[in-house]
N, C-alpha and C positions, 0 to 999 in steps of 0.2 A: 728408289725410299729415301736412301742417305742425302742424295742432291737435294731433295725436298726439306727435309729435314735442316741441312745447313743453309740453305736459302730463305726460309722461316725465321730460324734463329738471326740472321744476320737482318731480316726485316724488321724482326721485334726490336733487337740491339740498334738499329736506326730510328726506329720512332720512339724509344724511349732517351734516346740523348737527343733527339730533336725537340722533347717535350720539355726536356731540361733546360735546353737553351734557350726555348720561346720563353719562360718563367726570366731570364736574364735578360737585362737592357733598363732602358730609362723612361720615368715615367715624368712628362713635361707639364709646367703649367705656367701661365705668366697674369699679369694682372692687366685690368681695361685699358690703363695708360699705355699700354706695350712699352713701359722704360723698364719693367723687372721680369725676366725670366728665370725659371729656375727646372731643375732634374734632380729625381733623385735616382741616384745611379744604384743599381742593384743587380749590376754582374756576377755571373758566378766567377768570375777569375779575378776580384777584387775585394776590399772590402765597401761594405754601402755607406753612400754618403749623400748629402743633400749639397747643391752647388746652386746659388743665386748671384745672376749678373744684373749689374742696373746701367744700363746704356748710357746716364746721364754721368757715371762714375763715382766712386766714392766720395763723399763729403764730410767733414774734411777728408784730403787727400793724406793720409799717413806716407812717412816718408820711404822711398822705395830701397828695398835692400840689395848690398852688392850681387847676392846671386840672382838678383832678377833683371838680367843684362838683356836680353834679346827677344823679350816678352811683353805683353801688354801687363799692368800693371794698375791695383784698383778698378778691377770692374767687377769686384764684387767678393761675396765670403763662400767659403765651403768648408764642410764639417762634417765629423765623422758621428756615428749614432752615439759617441759618450766623447767626450773630450771638449777643449773650447775649437771655438772656427778660426780660420786664417784666412789672410786677404789673399786674394788669387792673383798669382803670376801665371799666365795662360799665354798659349799661342794658338788657341782654339775658342771656340765659341758651344754655347750650346742653346743660342737664338734657335726657337722656331719659331716661324710665323703660324703653324697649324696645332700649337699648344693650347691645350684646355685654358678658358677662362679662368681662373679663381676672383669671381666677383668680391667686390667691396661688403664688409661684412661677415664673409666666406671663410669656412677654416678648412684647411689640407691635412689630413693625416697619413702617414706611410712609413714603414721599417722604423719606426721611433722616433720620428721626427711629426713636429706640429707646425702649422707655418696659419695666421692669421691675417686678411688681406684687409686694410682700411683704408680709407681715402687717405689718411696721413701717410699711408706706407707698408712693409710688408715686416712684421714680425716673426723669426722662426727661432726653434728650440730644438735641443736634442733631450736624450735620455736624462742624462746627466743635469740638465735644466740650463746650459750655455746656450748660446744662440747670438744673433745677431738683427739688427732692424734696418733696414734700407728704404731712403727715400730722395726725391732730389733735393729736399732742404740738409739734410744728414743721415748719417751713418755711424752705426757705433756696431760693436762687438761685447757680450757680456758674458 
């Protein structure tokens, strides 16, 4: 009986832990152009953020900081739920060909972030009203 109780307790702990980890991860979407990809990253071990990459790169390209040496610069922006976005200096990508398509004219909301998809580009903002705009022609943060 004691072994059964221990085994059931261990199973309950494993299942509850698995559920917590299942809620942790990244929710991805892309624009119909295949040029802009975003990930709302909601991992249990890090602050929630929104990261959007533009395959045609930022325009105009901001000056590369000295700290960004061995990584790709100007691939897009990332931001936390509050505060200003920053230009990406990355050695990975969130490119996901299976990402959900955010149609032009549609809005995505999650974790305190809002992104509006338009033919002209993608505009995302966080809870504090800061954000960024991405398009082939120009990009900027606000």
